[in-house]
Every structure is written in structure tokens, then in C-alpha cells.
N, C-alpha and C positions, 0 to 999 in steps of 0.2 A: 633843549627844553629840560627843566629839572625833573627828576624822577624820585619816586618813593619806593623804598625797599623795606620789607619787614621779615622777621624770622619768628616762627612760633608753631604751635600745634594747629593742625587742621582736624576737625572732629565733626561727626554728625550729631547734632543736638535733637533728641526726641523729647518734646515738651509735653508735660502732663499737667492737666487742670482737673481738679476734683478727682484725682487718682486715675484718670483716663488719659491715654495718649491723645493729644490734640493736633499736633503737627510735627514734622521733622524738617529741620533746616541745617545746612552746613554752617559750622561755627568755629570758634576758637578766638581767643582774646584779640590778638593782632589781626587775625584773618578778618574778623567782623568789620574793623575800621577800614581795611584795605578794600573790601567789597564796596563800601560807600564811596571811597575815593575813586575806584575804578568806574563807578556809575557816573561820577562827575567828570570823567574824561582825563583824570590824572594818570600819567604813565606809572604803572604799579607792577612790581615783581615781588614774589613771595618765596622765601626759603623755607621749605617744610618737607614733610614725608608722609606718604600714604601707602597702604597695601595695594597689591595687584588683585583687587576684589571688587565686588559690586558696590560697596560703600565708597571705596576709593574712586571708582568710575563716576559715581553720582557727583562727588565733590570736584573732581577734575573738570567735568563738563560744566558745572556751575561756575568754576573759576574762569573758564574760557568765555562763557556767556557774559560774565561781568568784567571782562577786559583785564584780568589778572594773568600775567605771564606764568605758565607752568614750567618754564625752562629749568627752574631751580628746585623743583619738587622731586625728591628722591622717591622712586616707586620701588618698594622692597617686595621681593617675591615670596618671602616667608613671613609669617605673622599676619595680623589683620589690621585694617584701618580702625582707629579708635571711635567709639561712640560715647555719648553721655546721656543720661536721663536727667532732665531738669524738671523738678516738681515745684509748681507755683503755689504759694500760700495765698491767704485771703487778700493780702496787699499786693499780690502778683510779684513778689520777690522770689527768687529761685533758690532751691537747695539741690545740689548736684550729686549724682553717683556716676563714676567713670568706669569704663571698661576698655582696657588697653592690652595689646599683645604685640609688642615691638620685637624686631630681630636684634641680635647682638651687635651687628654693624649698622650704624645709622648716619644719616646726613652725608652720604657719599656722593657729593656733587661739586662742581667747580664754584669758585667765588663769583658773585655777581659783579658787574662792572660799575662800581660806585664812583661818582665824580664829585668835585667840589660843589657845595651848596645843595646836593641831593639830601634827602631826609631818610634816616634809618631808624626804624622803631623796633624795640624789643621789650620783653617783659614776661611776667608770670613765672610759674615754676620752671617753664622751659628755659628761662635765662639763668636758672640756678642749678639745674640738673647736672650732677657731676659727670654723668655718662656723655653729655653733649658739650661739656665745658671747653674742651680744646677747640672744637669747631666754632663755638660762640666767640671765644677770644680771638681766633683768627679773623673772623669777620669784623668784630669790634675794632681791632687794631687797624685793619685795612680802612674801615670807614673813618676812623680818626685821622689816619695819615692823609686821606683824601680831603679832609676838612668838610666832611658831610655834617649836617646837624643830626646829633644823636639824641633820640627821645626815648626815655625809659619810663615804663609803667610797671611798678612792682607787682600790682594785682595779686597781693599776697593773701591767699584764701585761708579760711579758718581751719581747713584740713591740714595745713602745714604749720599752724601756730605753735604746736608742741615742739616743732623742729627749728623754731626761729633762731635760737642761740647757735645751733650748729651751722645754719645757713647764713648767718650774719656776715662773715667775712666775704662771701660771694656777693651779698647785697651791697656791701660797701664798695667792692670793686666795681660793680655795675654803676653805682652812683658816681664814681670817679670818672667813668667813661662818658657819662651823660652831659649834654648841654641843657636839657630841660627834663625835669622829673615831674610826673603827674601821678597822683594816687588818690584813693578815696580815704575818708576818715576811718573806714572799716579796715582797710589795708594796714594802716599804721597802728590801729588797736591790736591787730593780730601780730604785727612785727614787734612793737615796742611796749604794748600793754597800756597805751595812753592815746587820747584823741585830741589833745590840744595841739593843733597843727603849727601854731606859731612857735611853741616850745619844741616841737619835733624838728622844725626847720632849723632853729638855732642850735639845738643839741646834737642832731643826727644827720642833717643833710647839707647845711650851708658850707661846711668845710670841704665837702666833696663836689657839690654842684650848687651854684647860687641862684638858680632859677627853678622855683618850686611852685606847682599848682596843686592845690588840694580841693577835692570835690566832696560835697556834703549833701547830695540828693536835693530834697526840697529846701534845704537850708543854704543853698547857694555855693559859691566858688570863692576860694581865697587865693591870692597871688602873693608870693614872697620873693623878693630879690634883695640884693645888697642895699638898694636905695628905695625900695617900694614895698608897702604892704597895702593891698587893696582887696575889698570885698565886692562881689558881684551877685546880685539876686538872680534866682531862677524863677520862671513862671510857675504858677500853681496849675497842676494838671492832675487828672485821675489816670494813673498809668494802667495800660493793658498788661504790659510786661516790662520789667526793668532789665531783662537780659540784653546785653549789648549797649546799655546806656553809657557806661564808662568808656567802652571801646570806641564808641562813636563820638564821644567828647574828644578823645584823642584824634580821631579822624578830622573833626572840625578844627582843632588847633593846627594840625598839619595843613589843612586846606587854607586856613587863615595865613599861615606863614608863607605859603606859595602865592596866594592871591595878593597879599600886600608886599610881596617881593622882599621878604626878610631873609637875608643871607647870613651865613655863619658869622661873618665879621660884624654884622649889625646887632647881634644879640646883646652884648654888654651895655649898649646905650639905648635900648628900645624904650620909647616914651610910654607914659601912662595911656595916652590916646591909642597908640599902636597896640599895646597889650589889650586894651578894652575891646578893640575891633576883633582881634584874634580870638579872645576868650568868648566873645559873643557867638562866633562861628561854632565853637565847641558846645555852648549851651543850646544853640539852634539844632544841632545834629542830635544831641542826647535827648532833647525834648521830643523831636520827631520820632525817634526809635521807640520811646516809651508808649507811643500811641498804637502800637501793633505788636503782633507776635514775632515779627521779623527781627533779625539780629543786626539790621543795617537800614540805612535810609531807603525809601522807595525810589524807583526810577522816576516817578512823577515829581517827587520832591527834588530830586537831583537836577532835573531839567529846569524846574522853576527857580531853584536857588541859584544855579549857575547863571541864569539870565538876569535875575534881580540884583545879584551882588557882584 
């Protein structure tokens, strides 16, 4: 059975609405999507790190409950598990403040056992952090050698926009490893100072990776490949929270790749119809997550979706 592996930050999100704490949920960009996949019964492993503290215990217990292997989670004895404060505005979009206290030595664990046609997802600043770069490259090289499908979400936040030029060589290296790149128009505005994703694909991405999906919130989804340019509409909804929408779009794409049995060797010749089915899964997952304060699809949605599709 094909497996999904991810690497990234694990964090406790404390969500504020009208300046008051509303709820607290385990989160992290790659983590959120893996929770949804775990709820759908996909075999999932997460490479990450947590402190040996109360917050770390909450997150580890949550991972086990949602069928995510904790085998590759480094539990560091010094330092503290990270938390974030997410402040929702009137449109329920989030502005974040992060609190982190990591030790000097990080990600001290063995490599996961990745096989051909498994899927490996990485992204965010975690995939750019120079402190973690050697371990990141070790895993990326291994995943590529094994012919896994490598999925990259830059998830480049405004907080790092001032550092875009310095980080660009690492971004380009990540693009080169990727088989599929997915990002929001906001990511690319922060990275390149422009939001015309067709132009961004041709000038900044196609040379490194020729399968690019850009998401534009209520304005839909664009797909760019060497042979295709397609637009997909998204349904009109009033979101409760947009936290986790992009992360779960990624989860939906990965679920679609597994459901429609798309293997590494199939990617170059994937048809319009196949891409349409896969991207619809991404839209379905993102839409569902926007309807609640959770960072992932509900267990009820997971049960219904796996039966229907």
C-alpha cells in the first residue's frame, strides 16, 4: 500500500476571535493536511519535532488518535514545543504570532522508509530554514532516489517577504526537487512581488518543475503544465475560518493522486480529465475546512467522502 510522508513544524494554534481566545488546535502547514489524510485511512508518517512538555504531549496524543505515526517525531528534552496565536479578522482570515524555543540540535532521528510511488510533502519556512537544511536535503535526496512523488508547497508568509532575495536560492533548489508545486497567489506575491501566476510559472517555476497549481481563494484554481493551462472554479461559501484551507487543498490533491492511482511515471502524461478529478478533491477538502474552526476535515466528512468517491 502506498504511503504519505511529510516533514514540517508541529505547533499548537490558539485561535482568537474578537480579541478573545476561541479554541486551541494542533496545527502546522504540512501537519494539517496529514491529519485529514490520516482520517481518510491513508498510511501517514510525519517527520517533525516536539518538546518533552505538556503541549508536546497534547500534540503527540492527537497524532496517535488521528492515525499519524509518531515514529519520526524527535522529542527534545530542552526547549519548549512551539505555539502560535492566530487572530481572525472580520473575513476570518488569520494573522499569526509565533512563540518558539528550539534546542541547538534538531531532527535527530532516522530516515523514514520511503518507497517508489509513495508521496512526500514539504514546504513553508521549515523547508528553507538553514538550521535544518542538511536533514531536509538528506530526506529529499532519498525520496527522489526512491522515485516517490515529491510535492512542494512554498507557503511563503508575509513575515519572510523581506528575506525573499536571501532565501531564493533555497526556494529554487526546492522547486528542482519537486514533481508538483502548489502555492497561493499570496505566496508568490510575497516571493516575487507579483501575482500573475501564468507569468510566475513561465519565468520562475517551469524551468525547475513543470507541474504547477496556483490557488486564489474564492477566485478558483489554475493548473499549468508544459501542455495545459486550465482554470477551475471554487464554490461560493461564507468561511468560518480560512486556517488550513491551503494545507487541506494539498491533502485533497494527494488523496486524488492515490485514489486515481497516479504513479510517478504517470505524471508527465496526465490528462485534462485526470487533473480535473484530482483538483476537485483539493477544492472539496479546502471548502470543507473553511466551514469550521478546525485545521482539517472532520471525521464525519472523511467517512462520507471515502465512501462516495
